[in-house]
PABA-513776 format. One record per residue (C-alpha): residue number from 1; residue in one letter; chain; z, x, y. Coordinates in pm, 1 decimal. Layout:
R; num; residuo; cadena; pz; px; py
R; NUM; A; A; Z; X; Y
...
# end
This chain:
R; num; residuo; cadena; pz; px; py
R; 1; M; A; -113.5; -2237.8; 1272.6
R; 2; P; A; -519.7; -2248.5; 1206.8
R; 3; I; A; -642.4; -2238.7; 811.4
R; 4; S; A; -974.4; -2186.2; 723.4
R; 5; P; A; -1197.5; -2424.0; 567.2
R; 6; N; A; -1267.5; -2108.2; 302.2
R; 7; F; A; -900.2; -2023.6; 228.8
R; 8; K; A; -837.0; -2034.3; -96.6
R; 9; S; A; -501.9; -1943.5; -249.4
R; 10; K; A; -702.1; -1676.9; -483.1
R; 11; H; A; -914.5; -1438.6; -224.4
R; 12; Y; A; -1157.2; -1163.4; -320.2
R; 13; K; A; -1380.6; -912.8; -109.0
R; 14; E; A; -1655.9; -714.6; -235.0
R; 15; W; A; -1711.1; -323.1; -146.5
R; 16; D; A; -1921.6; -51.3; -186.8
R; 17; V; A; -1750.4; 273.4; -235.0
R; 18; Y; A; -1969.9; 494.8; -13.8
R; 19; F; A; -1998.3; 863.1; 33.9
R; 20; P; A; -1759.9; 940.3; 300.1
R; 21; M; A; -1464.5; 723.3; 68.3
R; 22; C; A; -1468.5; 988.4; -249.6
R; 23; Y; A; -1339.4; 1290.3; -342.7
R; 24; P; A; -1594.1; 1624.3; -455.7
R; 25; N; A; -1583.2; 1481.7; -816.5
R; 26; T; A; -1715.3; 1095.3; -686.5
R; 27; F; A; -1450.7; 897.1; -744.5
R; 28; L; A; -1251.7; 657.3; -495.2
R; 29; K; A; -986.8; 839.5; -272.3
R; 30; L; A; -658.8; 697.8; -339.1
R; 31; N; A; -572.1; 615.8; 16.6
R; 32; E; A; -908.5; 497.0; 73.3
R; 33; M; A; -838.3; 250.3; -206.4
R; 34; A; A; -521.3; 160.4; -88.6
R; 35; N; A; -648.3; 64.2; 234.0
R; 36; L; A; -870.4; -124.5; 66.8
R; 37; F; A; -592.4; -298.0; -37.7
R; 38; Q; A; -410.9; -332.0; 320.7
R; 39; I; A; -773.6; -505.6; 473.1
R; 40; T; A; -820.1; -734.0; 190.9
R; 41; A; A; -451.8; -876.4; 266.3
R; 42; S; A; -497.7; -897.1; 588.9
R; 43; E; A; -835.4; -1101.5; 564.4
R; 44; H; A; -656.7; -1302.4; 294.3
R; 45; A; A; -305.1; -1367.6; 585.8
R; 46; N; A; -527.1; -1465.4; 852.1
R; 47; L; A; -766.2; -1722.6; 644.4
R; 48; G; A; -435.4; -1900.9; 528.7
R; 49; G; A; -268.7; -1897.1; 897.9
R; 50; V; A; -18.7; -1658.4; 829.6
R; 51; G; A; -217.8; -1327.9; 964.2
R; 52; F; A; -119.1; -1078.3; 1225.7
R; 53; K; A; -225.9; -1329.5; 1523.0
R; 54; D; A; -71.5; -1592.9; 1376.6
R; 55; L; A; 284.6; -1423.7; 1381.1
R; 56; Q; A; 283.6; -1260.3; 1685.8
R; 57; E; A; 367.8; -1566.0; 1812.3
R; 58; Y; A; 680.5; -1514.0; 1702.0
R; 59; N; A; 700.0; -1123.4; 1734.6
R; 60; H; A; 632.8; -1113.8; 1385.4
R; 61; S; A; 437.4; -921.7; 1095.3
R; 62; W; A; 405.1; -836.0; 792.9
R; 63; V; A; 446.6; -439.5; 636.9
R; 64; L; A; 413.6; -313.0; 336.7
R; 65; S; A; 742.3; -244.3; 151.9
R; 66; R; A; 648.8; -95.5; -189.2
R; 67; M; A; 343.0; -108.7; -373.1
R; 68; R; A; 282.5; 14.2; -780.0
R; 69; I; A; -71.6; 102.7; -868.1
R; 70; E; A; -163.8; 114.0; -1220.5
R; 71; I; A; -498.4; 317.8; -1283.5
R; 72; D; A; -704.1; 249.3; -1574.6
R; 73; E; A; -1006.0; 380.9; -1433.0
R; 74; L; A; -1074.1; 475.9; -1056.3
R; 75; P; A; -1413.6; 368.9; -917.6
R; 76; S; A; -1715.6; 561.3; -790.5
R; 77; W; A; -1940.1; 650.1; -546.2
R; 78; L; A; -2236.6; 351.7; -515.9
R; 79; N; A; -1962.6; 181.4; -735.2
R; 80; K; A; -1991.9; -227.9; -601.2
R; 81; I; A; -1635.7; -385.6; -690.6
R; 82; E; A; -1430.0; -673.8; -608.1
R; 83; V; A; -1083.0; -652.8; -517.5
R; 84; N; A; -890.9; -943.4; -591.2
R; 85; T; A; -564.3; -1090.5; -444.3
R; 86; W; A; -323.7; -1377.8; -511.4
R; 87; V; A; 71.1; -1409.6; -356.3
R; 88; E; A; 274.0; -1430.8; -683.6
R; 89; E; A; 578.9; -1527.0; -425.7
R; 90; L; A; 680.3; -1632.0; -51.9
R; 91; K; A; 1010.9; -1713.0; 67.4
R; 92; G; A; 1182.5; -1642.1; 376.7
R; 93; A; A; 1125.0; -1278.8; 505.3
R; 94; K; A; 906.1; -1110.2; 167.6
R; 95; S; A; 600.9; -1190.9; -3.9
R; 96; I; A; 494.7; -1070.5; -354.7
R; 97; R; A; 203.5; -979.2; -347.8
R; 98; N; A; -39.6; -850.8; -632.4
R; 99; F; A; -399.9; -766.4; -599.3
R; 100; T; A; -670.2; -621.5; -899.0
R; 101; I; A; -960.7; -391.3; -872.4
R; 102; E; A; -1292.9; -507.6; -1085.0
R; 103; R; A; -1663.3; -369.5; -1119.3
R; 104; E; A; -1863.5; -579.0; -1344.6
R; 105; G; A; -1583.2; -822.6; -1455.6
R; 106; K; A; -1403.1; -502.1; -1576.8
R; 107; K; A; -1025.2; -479.5; -1464.9
R; 108; L; A; -1013.1; -100.4; -1346.7
R; 109; V; A; -671.0; -131.5; -1132.2
R; 110; G; A; -361.1; -330.8; -1073.3
R; 111; V; A; -151.5; -348.2; -847.6
R; 112; S; A; 178.4; -519.4; -711.8
R; 113; T; A; 341.9; -499.2; -409.6
R; 114; L; A; 621.1; -649.1; -212.7
R; 115; W; A; 575.0; -719.8; 159.4
R; 116; A; A; 848.6; -811.3; 452.0
R; 117; I; A; 830.9; -957.1; 777.4
R; 118; F; A; 885.2; -720.8; 1055.5
R; 119; N; A; 1005.6; -813.0; 1436.5
R; 120; T; A; 779.2; -610.9; 1635.5
R; 121; E; A; 1012.4; -636.8; 1955.7
R; 122; T; A; 1360.0; -560.1; 1767.2
R; 123; R; A; 1215.4; -323.2; 1538.8
R; 124; R; A; 1436.0; -529.9; 1256.9
R; 125; P; A; 1337.8; -744.6; 926.9
R; 126; D; A; 1316.8; -1122.8; 1015.6
R; 127; L; A; 1254.4; -1418.5; 841.9
R; 128; L; A; 893.9; -1640.0; 827.8
R; 129; K; A; 880.0; -1925.0; 1061.8
R; 130; I; A; 528.0; -2063.4; 956.3
R; 131; D; A; 533.5; -2327.8; 721.9
R; 132; T; A; 330.1; -2151.6; 426.9
R; 133; S; A; 312.5; -2479.8; 182.3
R; 134; H; A; -28.0; -2445.3; 114.2
R; 135; I; A; -8.8; -2149.3; -38.6
R; 136; E; A; -31.4; -2124.0; -390.5
R; 137; R; A; 245.8; -1899.2; -561.8
R; 138; F; A; 118.2; -1760.4; -915.0
R; 139; K; A; 440.7; -1693.5; -1008.0
R; 140; D; A; 335.8; -1571.0; -1422.3
R; 141; L; A; -6.4; -1383.4; -1274.8
R; 142; H; A; 49.3; -996.6; -1282.1
R; 143; A; A; -165.5; -766.8; -1227.0
R; 144; T; A; 94.8; -481.7; -1370.1
R; 145; E; A; 269.6; -405.3; -1715.6
R; 146; L; A; 554.8; -271.0; -1404.5
R; 147; S; A; 629.9; -473.4; -1100.8
R; 148; H; A; 702.4; -306.2; -738.8
R; 149; Q; A; 992.4; -67.4; -788.3
R; 150; L; A; 1251.7; 154.6; -615.3
R; 151; I; A; 1215.2; 499.8; -693.9
R; 152; D; A; 1465.7; 714.3; -761.9
R; 153; L; A; 1544.0; 998.2; -463.6
R; 154; S; A; 1815.5; 1218.4; -660.1
R; 155; P; A; 1573.4; 1531.2; -747.1
R; 156; V; A; 1591.4; 1751.6; -559.5
R; 157; S; A; 1254.0; 1898.5; -404.7
R; 158; T; A; 1172.6; 2259.8; -439.4
R; 159; E; A; 904.6; 2208.4; -157.8
R; 160; K; A; 912.7; 2078.2; 171.9
R; 161; H; A; 666.6; 2139.1; 478.8
R; 162; E; A; 686.1; 2042.9; 815.7
R; 163; Y; A; 526.1; 1792.5; 989.2
R; 164; V; A; 410.6; 1645.2; 1355.7
R; 165; V; A; 303.7; 1274.8; 1331.0
R; 166; Q; A; -10.7; 1268.5; 1550.9
R; 167; F; A; -213.5; 1009.1; 1707.9
R; 168; S; A; -476.6; 946.6; 1434.9
R; 169; D; A; -197.2; 858.4; 1202.2
R; 170; I; A; -62.0; 528.8; 1444.5
R; 171; D; A; -139.1; 150.7; 1403.2
R; 172; I; A; -137.1; -164.7; 1532.2
R; 173; L; A; 203.9; -177.5; 1536.0
R; 174; Y; A; 262.2; 188.8; 1714.0
R; 175; H; A; 406.3; 363.9; 1365.7
R; 176; V; A; 224.9; 551.7; 1086.4
R; 177; N; A; 2.6; 368.2; 900.1
R; 178; N; A; 127.4; 303.9; 538.1
R; 179; T; A; -200.4; 481.1; 395.3
R; 180; R; A; -158.0; 744.1; 657.5
R; 181; Y; A; 221.2; 863.4; 415.1
R; 182; L; A; 23.0; 860.9; 127.6
R; 183; E; A; -261.4; 1139.9; 275.7
R; 184; W; A; 13.7; 1352.6; 383.4
R; 185; C; A; 170.3; 1367.4; 44.6
R; 186; L; A; -162.6; 1453.1; -179.4
R; 187; N; A; -222.2; 1710.4; 71.5
R; 188; Y; A; 37.2; 1902.7; -104.9
R; 189; I; A; -49.1; 1877.9; -460.2
R; 190; D; A; -258.1; 2022.5; -716.8
R; 191; P; A; -665.7; 1906.0; -655.9
R; 192; E; A; -723.2; 1963.8; -1012.4
R; 193; I; A; -411.9; 1673.6; -1108.9
R; 194; V; A; -646.6; 1443.4; -829.7
R; 195; L; A; -982.1; 1548.7; -976.0
R; 196; S; A; -978.9; 1513.9; -1349.9
R; 197; N; A; -781.1; 1205.8; -1254.0
R; 198; Q; A; -470.8; 1280.7; -1418.1
R; 199; I; A; -287.2; 1012.0; -1196.6
R; 200; K; A; -216.6; 655.6; -1399.1
R; 201; A; A; 8.1; 565.6; -1129.6
R; 202; L; A; 147.3; 565.8; -829.7
R; 203; N; A; 521.9; 400.1; -653.9
R; 204; L; A; 530.9; 360.4; -317.3
R; 205; N; A; 822.8; 302.5; -117.5
R; 206; F; A; 836.3; 253.4; 290.6
R; 207; I; A; 1175.6; 291.7; 384.1
R; 208; K; A; 1198.2; 314.9; 763.0
R; 209; E; A; 914.3; 343.2; 1030.0
R; 210; V; A; 787.2; 694.3; 1165.5
R; 211; S; A; 647.1; 707.7; 1498.6
R; 212; L; A; 425.0; 952.6; 1726.7
R; 213; G; A; 523.6; 1259.3; 1809.9
R; 214; D; A; 821.4; 1250.4; 1521.6
R; 215; K; A; 870.8; 1567.6; 1318.3
R; 216; V; A; 927.3; 1515.7; 955.0
R; 217; M; A; 955.3; 1710.0; 641.9
R; 218; V; A; 729.5; 1646.7; 371.8
R; 219; E; A; 945.5; 1724.9; 23.2
R; 220; K; A; 812.1; 1728.6; -322.7
R; 221; A; A; 1004.9; 1795.1; -686.3
R; 222; V; A; 797.7; 1823.0; -995.1
R; 223; L; A; 955.9; 1621.9; -1305.0
R; 224; D; A; 864.6; 1630.6; -1608.9
R; 225; K; A; 495.1; 1386.7; -1624.8
R; 226; K; A; 576.9; 1299.7; -1272.7
R; 227; I; A; 550.0; 1422.3; -896.1
R; 228; L; A; 785.0; 1284.2; -624.7
R; 229; F; A; 708.3; 1320.2; -250.9
R; 230; K; A; 972.8; 1215.5; -1.9
R; 231; V; A; 922.5; 1232.6; 362.6
R; 232; L; A; 1210.8; 1297.9; 576.7
R; 233; N; A; 1316.9; 1268.9; 982.6
R; 234; E; A; 1610.0; 1368.3; 1104.1
R; 235; D; A; 1728.8; 1413.0; 757.0
R; 236; K; A; 1652.5; 1032.0; 623.2
R; 237; V; A; 1425.8; 974.7; 349.5
R; 238; C; A; 1155.2; 716.6; 588.0
R; 239; F; A; 884.5; 709.4; 270.2
R; 240; A; A; 900.1; 817.6; -115.4
R; 241; C; A; 566.8; 845.9; -354.3
R; 242; E; A; 593.1; 917.3; -694.3
R; 243; L; A; 287.9; 1016.3; -940.1
R; 244; E; A; 309.5; 931.0; -1305.8
R; 245; L; A; 59.3; 1145.8; -1463.8
R; 246; K; A; -130.0; 1105.8; -1814.5
# end
């Protein structure tokens, strides 16, 4: 388990917000922002000896289970931002990881995530087999007002769209990457909701993996100050996204 001499329990990575990462209103796309969290978490795990290559010795990988994003302000084109991350809890099969996006010392976005160990051979959850005693847990340091949470799936959908999973949706684990689900859902939202920055928080639940060629149904329900999306495969919910509006 090689641990980099550059490893620190609190990790940060600087990013430039480039033109193709932005909506027409110049603000950072939500799926691009989610990708920054994914990359920053991966870099931190690699430095700490619990990255993808380290876990693959046991046929393991980290997979995202839940995410809550609270938005005070979105970064925009040409901004230089800092993505900070730290581990709140790490035990057994699961880890709670927090993120913030800051610009010039000002917090713009806070994120709470739940990750699980996934066995890449059995395609089932598993227990982490690597010693993580060197990674400090910041159990009282939270990036969000509310932690990651389960989404209520009971509201009846009023809009449905069929989609066939494409090769471009697939990642290194040969299943749909977590950012793609969000992108699918946002394709069926009124663009003005995004362009006028009406989204104050997002809850994401990753429930069951979806693979190349699967025919899925993207379902939408518009509620009071919320929009609920569900992605179903063979009538089983695989992903849910809840947008909280201002």
